[in-house]
Structures are given as structure tokens and as C-alpha cells.
VEXMAR-121066 format. One record per residue (C-alpha): residue in three letters; x, y, z. Coordinates in steps of 0.1 Angstrom, whole numbers, padded with zeros to 4 digits, always signed. Example, Ala and Ser with C-alpha at 12.3 -4.5 7.8 and 13.67 -1.06 7.14 Angstrom:
BEGIN
ALA+0123-0045+0078
SER+0137-0011+0071
! end
This chain:
BEGIN
MET+0149-0336+0338
ARG+0168-0342+0306
LYS+0139-0363+0291
LEU+0115-0335+0301
LEU+0136-0309+0283
ILE+0138-0331+0252
GLY+0101-0336+0253
ILE+0094-0299+0256
PHE+0118-0292+0227
MET+0101-0318+0205
LEU+0067-0305+0214
ASN+0077-0269+0205
THR+0093-0281+0173
LEU+0061-0299+0163
MET+0040-0269+0171
PHE+0063-0246+0151
ASN+0063-0270+0121
ASN+0025-0272+0123
LEU+0022-0234+0124
ASN+0045-0231+0094
ALA+0025-0257+0075
GLN-0007-0237+0081
ILE+0010-0205+0070
ILE+0024-0222+0039
GLN-0011-0235+0030
ARG-0028-0202+0036
ILE-0003-0182+0016
ASP-0004-0206-0013
SER-0042-0206-0012
LEU-0043-0168-0012
ALA-0018-0166-0041
LYS-0038-0190-0061
VAL-0069-0169-0056
HIS-0050-0139-0070
GLN-0036-0160-0098
SER-0072-0168-0108
LYS-0077-0130-0110
GLY-0046-0125-0132
PHE-0016-0124-0109
ASN+0016-0137-0125
GLY+0047-0137-0103
ASN+0066-0149-0073
VAL+0059-0147-0036
LEU+0082-0151-0005
TYR+0076-0152+0032
SER+0105-0156+0057
ASN+0107-0156+0095
ASN+0138-0153+0117
ASP+0160-0155+0086
SER+0144-0188+0075
ILE+0124-0190+0043
ILE+0091-0204+0052
PHE+0074-0201+0018
THR+0082-0194-0018
GLY+0056-0197-0045
SER+0057-0193-0083
TYR+0025-0186-0102
GLY+0025-0183-0139
PHE+0051-0178-0166
THR+0085-0162-0171
ASP+0076-0158-0208
PHE+0040-0159-0219
GLU+0047-0170-0254
SER+0069-0200-0246
LYS+0048-0207-0214
LYS+0081-0212-0195
PRO+0071-0216-0159
LEU+0084-0192-0132
GLU+0108-0204-0105
ASP+0120-0188-0073
ILE+0154-0181-0089
ILE+0139-0159-0117
LEU+0149-0122-0117
PHE+0122-0095-0118
GLY+0127-0058-0125
LEU+0121-0042-0090
ALA+0110-0008-0104
SER+0110+0017-0075
CYS+0119-0010-0049
SER+0154-0004-0064
LYS+0156+0029-0045
GLN+0167+0011-0013
PHE+0198-0001-0030
THR+0207+0034-0043
ALA+0201+0047-0007
MET+0224+0020+0007
ALA+0252+0030-0017
ILE+0249+0066-0006
ILE+0250+0056+0031
GLN+0281+0035+0025
LEU+0298+0066+0009
VAL+0288+0087+0039
GLU+0303+0061+0062
LYS+0336+0063+0042
LYS+0334+0101+0048
LEU+0335+0108+0011
ILE+0303+0128+0013
GLY+0278+0138+0040
TYR+0240+0139+0041
ASP+0242+0177+0042
THR+0266+0178+0012
LYS+0252+0201-0015
VAL+0247+0183-0048
GLN+0265+0212-0065
GLU+0297+0203-0046
ILE+0297+0170-0066
ILE+0280+0180-0098
SER+0295+0215-0104
ASP+0270+0227-0130
PHE+0239+0214-0111
PRO+0216+0244-0112
TYR+0201+0241-0077
PRO+0226+0251-0050
GLN+0202+0245-0021
ILE+0196+0208-0027
THR+0215+0184-0004
ILE+0219+0147-0006
GLU+0195+0142+0022
HIS+0169+0162+0004
LEU+0172+0137-0025
LEU+0171+0107-0002
ARG+0139+0119+0016
HIS+0121+0132-0016
GLN+0124+0168-0004
ALA+0142+0184-0033
GLY+0113+0196-0055
LEU+0129+0185-0087
PRO+0109+0183-0120
ASP+0097+0148-0130
TYR+0123+0135-0155
GLN+0097+0113-0173
LYS+0077+0144-0182
LEU+0108+0162-0193
PHE+0119+0133-0216
TYR+0085+0129-0231
ASP+0088+0164-0245
LYS+0105+0161-0279
LYS+0121+0195-0275
ASN+0141+0181-0245
TRP+0150+0146-0258
ASP+0154+0128-0291
ARG+0135+0095-0285
LYS+0157+0077-0311
ARG+0185+0078-0285
MET+0187+0057-0254
ALA+0185+0079-0223
THR+0207+0073-0192
HIS+0208+0087-0157
GLN+0237+0109-0168
ASP+0214+0123-0195
VAL+0188+0132-0170
VAL+0213+0153-0150
GLU+0225+0169-0183
VAL+0190+0179-0192
LEU+0183+0193-0157
ASN+0216+0213-0159
ARG+0207+0226-0194
LEU+0171+0236-0188
LYS+0175+0250-0153
LEU+0137+0248-0146
GLU+0122+0261-0114
LEU+0119+0238-0085
HIS+0084+0228-0073
PHE+0091+0241-0038
GLU+0120+0252-0016
PRO+0142+0221-0009
GLY+0136+0207+0026
SER+0102+0224+0030
GLN+0080+0196+0016
TYR+0078+0159+0009
ASP+0069+0150-0026
TYR+0078+0115-0038
ASP+0097+0117-0071
ASN+0120+0095-0092
THR+0143+0123-0104
GLY+0161+0126-0071
TYR+0172+0090-0071
VAL+0184+0093-0106
VAL+0206+0122-0095
LEU+0218+0100-0066
ALA+0230+0074-0091
VAL+0252+0100-0108
ILE+0265+0111-0074
ILE+0275+0075-0066
GLU+0294+0073-0098
LYS+0312+0106-0094
VAL+0322+0100-0058
SER+0331+0063-0061
GLN+0348+0066-0095
GLN+0328+0035-0106
SER+0298+0029-0127
TYR+0266+0025-0108
GLN+0264-0011-0120
ALA+0299-0019-0108
TYR+0295-0002-0075
ILE+0262-0019-0066
LYS+0277-0053-0076
GLU+0310-0049-0057
HIS+0297-0032-0026
ILE+0261-0046-0022
PHE+0254-0077-0043
VAL+0287-0095-0036
PRO+0289-0089+0002
ALA+0252-0097+0006
GLY+0256-0129-0014
MET+0231-0118-0041
GLN+0249-0137-0068
SER+0221-0136-0094
SER+0211-0099-0091
LYS+0219-0074-0119
VAL+0215-0038-0128
THR+0201-0029-0162
SER+0223-0011-0186
VAL+0224+0004-0221
ASP+0244-0024-0237
GLN+0227-0054-0220
ASN+0190-0058-0217
PRO+0183-0081-0188
GLU+0150-0093-0204
HIS+0171-0110-0230
LEU+0186-0133-0204
ASP+0171-0168-0197
ASN+0166-0162-0160
VAL+0146-0129-0162
ALA+0108-0125-0161
ILE+0097-0106-0192
GLY+0073-0078-0184
TYR+0038-0079-0199
THR+0008-0056-0200
TYR-0028-0064-0209
ASP-0043-0052-0242
GLU-0079-0045-0235
GLY-0088-0043-0272
LYS-0072-0076-0282
LYS-0080-0092-0248
ARG-0045-0106-0245
TYR-0011-0099-0229
GLN+0017-0082-0248
LYS+0053-0075-0241
ALA+0053-0042-0222
TYR+0078-0025-0246
LYS+0053-0032-0275
ASP+0025-0015-0256
LYS+0017+0019-0271
ASN+0013+0033-0236
HIS+0047+0021-0226
LYS+0068+0032-0255
HIS+0091+0050-0231
LEU+0105+0015-0222
ASN+0123+0015-0255
TRP+0144+0046-0247
MET+0141+0052-0209
LYS+0149+0017-0196
ALA+0186+0026-0189
ILE+0178+0054-0166
ILE+0187+0039-0132
GLY+0189+0049-0096
GLY+0151+0051-0090
SER+0147+0018-0108
GLY+0170-0007-0127
ILE+0176-0035-0102
TYR+0168-0070-0113
THR+0166-0096-0086
SER+0148-0127-0073
VAL+0128-0134-0042
LEU+0157-0155-0029
ASP+0182-0128-0034
LEU+0159-0103-0017
GLU+0159-0125+0014
LYS+0197-0122+0013
TRP+0193-0084+0010
LYS+0171-0084+0041
GLN+0195-0104+0061
ALA+0224-0082+0051
LEU+0204-0052+0062
ARG+0194-0069+0095
ASN+0229-0082+0103
ASN+0246-0049+0094
THR+0267-0066+0067
LEU+0267-0035+0045
ILE+0264-0006+0069
THR+0267-0001+0107
GLU+0238-0003+0131
GLU+0239+0035+0136
SER+0236+0041+0098
LYS+0208+0016+0095
GLN+0188+0034+0122
ILE+0193+0067+0102
MET+0182+0049+0071
LEU+0150+0036+0088
SER+0142+0069+0104
THR+0118+0097+0094
ASP+0119+0134+0100
ASP+0093+0162+0105
ILE+0089+0167+0067
SER+0091+0131+0054
LYS+0070+0116+0081
LYS+0066+0082+0065
TYR+0098+0080+0044
GLY+0134+0072+0054
PHE+0163+0066+0030
GLY+0150+0046+0001
VAL+0122+0030+0021
ALA+0088+0040+0034
ILE+0084+0037+0072
TYR+0051+0030+0090
ASP+0044+0022+0126
THR+0017-0004+0134
GLU+0002-0017+0166
SER+0003-0054+0157
LYS+0038-0058+0142
GLY+0057-0026+0151
LYS+0076-0008+0124
TRP+0070-0015+0087
VAL+0100-0010+0063
TYR+0081-0010+0030
HIS+0083-0001-0007
ASN+0065-0009-0038
GLY+0073-0004-0075
SER+0055-0001-0108
TRP+0073+0002-0141
GLY+0067-0013-0175
GLY+0054-0048-0169
ALA+0064-0049-0133
LYS+0045-0044-0100
THR+0066-0052-0069
MET+0064-0050-0031
THR+0088-0057-0002
LEU+0078-0055+0034
TYR+0103-0060+0062
LEU+0092-0062+0099
PRO+0124-0057+0119
GLU+0108-0063+0153
SER+0095-0098+0144
ASN+0121-0103+0117
GLU+0096-0112+0091
PHE+0098-0105+0054
LEU+0072-0105+0026
VAL+0078-0101-0011
ILE+0055-0100-0041
LEU+0071-0097-0076
SER+0048-0095-0106
ASN+0058-0093-0143
ASN+0023-0085-0156
ARG+0014-0054-0136
TYR-0012-0072-0116
GLU-0035-0044-0104
GLU-0044-0059-0070
THR-0007-0063-0059
TYR-0011-0032-0037
ARG-0038-0028-0011
SER-0054-0061-0018
PHE-0029-0089-0023
GLU-0003-0074+0000
GLU-0027-0065+0027
GLU-0043-0099+0027
LEU-0009-0115+0028
TYR+0001-0094+0058
LYS-0031-0104+0076
LEU-0022-0140+0072
ILE+0010-0136+0093
GLN-0007-0116+0121
! end
């Protein structure tokens, strides 16, 4: 009997290893196809908290041709929102705020008394787009570096009309998550950077991850992928901040909350495990985070939520900012995790690369 059990175990192990070998080959082949189309970045696939595949395709720095590695940090763009949401959930668990807390109770001169924290989390606030506000020279001097605190100050000063009554519609926007970053600072009495490091990065084991700031540009660090965009006229890549269509990167890059997290595919796996294992919040809070409501039917707190027939729930987000296009997809029912991080705004990251990658694991 013992020999039979050992034989069955060895057979299962062999089958599992063969399956993983096939998946590794298929993902690598798919990534190389997209690399031939222009993809530059890193890919990860994990299953049952084990990393099955990581792949690096292209360069950290196009000028020096420094090759990418799986430890390299990428700007997450809007995939950062899940970290901001996590911080808010932690503060709710500590009973320092509630999801129904009015923003005006925390930011006294905030001009919209109806907006609650949950409205911000679920994109139901109707706030003006801060990027449009800051492109208007009447509202902001572009010679100054703008921060998340400046966004709130401009909102407080201008007192513009909301796009709709808070809680009545879903409209994805970045402004709400910038306001949430300020709320985190006011409630915790820490900077956003310090809070995220102490309460998320450290307990999750994300030792390399960083938050961008005014006084330190992560792109100047050796382990960060520099963002690039393609110049159609000159038929070559350029650093994103030199792109005339991305000049805002020179004075808006320190606006955090909706973006600003720099991390690697390896640290993102640690983030997923911390979420799965309730390292950062309770199971009850996690279920709230991954839930939708009647207004935001496909968005929870900091993540999009989709239901599929083949793999159950999707916990998903993508991001696009400067030279970055990013995607994270967590499948809680099968405990699988997919990540694509690009530092050259590869156009087919969404709907093509990510969907083809998903099909491979089905």
C-alpha cells in the first residue's frame, strides 16, 4: 500500500511538473510574439502561491541596453489604487474612520459635504478630473511640482460643480484616489509614503517597493525601469518625460494615491499572498474590498471585479501613465495570479496580450 501511494504521488508530481513546463513554454512563446511587436517589460504567472513563470523581455534603459530582470521596479500607474484602498480599509478596521465618513469631517474646507469615503473608493463621487484642472494655467503654475495635497487645495479653492450627485453614478476617475491619499495622511498622521511602507510593504514582505515622491525620483534609481514612449516622427523611443505629449510628467509625477507605486513582479506576488492570507486586513474586510454594489457593478475598493464562467471571480486592474502600461489579475477561486508590467506603453497590453495570456491558463 505504501509503495502504491508513493507511486501515485510520484506520478502526480510528474504530471504537475509536465503541465507547468508546458505552461512556461507557452507563456514564454506568447511573450516573445508580443516582444516582436514591441512589448518591453516583465511577466509573471503564479499558481497556489508558487511562482510558475517570470519572464523579462527587453531593457530597463533603452540607451544603455541594460536588460530587464524580475527584480526591476515598474511604475504601476492606476494599479496603485489597490494599495491606497488597502490603507483606507486598515484605517476603518482601526475605527479611525468609516466607509460612510464624510470627507468634510476629515478635510474641513472640502467643498462637497455629500461625498463619503466609500464614494471615493467606488468612483461614485463625481469629482472633476484633476489632470484637466492642472493643465489650465489659471489653476496651476507648471513650474511648480504638484502634489496630492495641491490637488485638494485646488479643489477647495475652485469649488467647481460635481459631475453628478455622489452615490448616484459610477464614473472612473483618478481625483478621488488622490483625495484618499490626503485622507490617509490626515487620519494616520503619517506621510502617504511612510504609511504604505510601514503598514503594507513591510508586513507583506515587499522589500523593494517604493512610493514616488517630490524629493526622490524613482527613475533615477538603478533598479527602476525607465518609462519610454515612441516618437512616430523620428521612429524611435524617447524617455516619456521628454515626450511633448507627456510634459505633465515633469510637474505631476508627485501626485499620488491614484498612481505612484513602484514595484516588481516578485513583490506583486507577495502582495497577492498578503491579500489572500489576510496578512493586512481581516477576511471580512477583504470580502468588502472585493465586493460590488448596485452603482459600481464591476468595481470594488481599488480593484475591478468580474465574474467568469471558467475561472470564477476576476480581481483585476490595469494602469497607464507616462511610459507605463500595467495589468494585474488575481483569480481567488483557483489562486492564480497574472502580471504584465511594461515600461514602453505597449499598446496591446490590454485586450490582446492579457487576454491571450489568460486563455493559456484556462
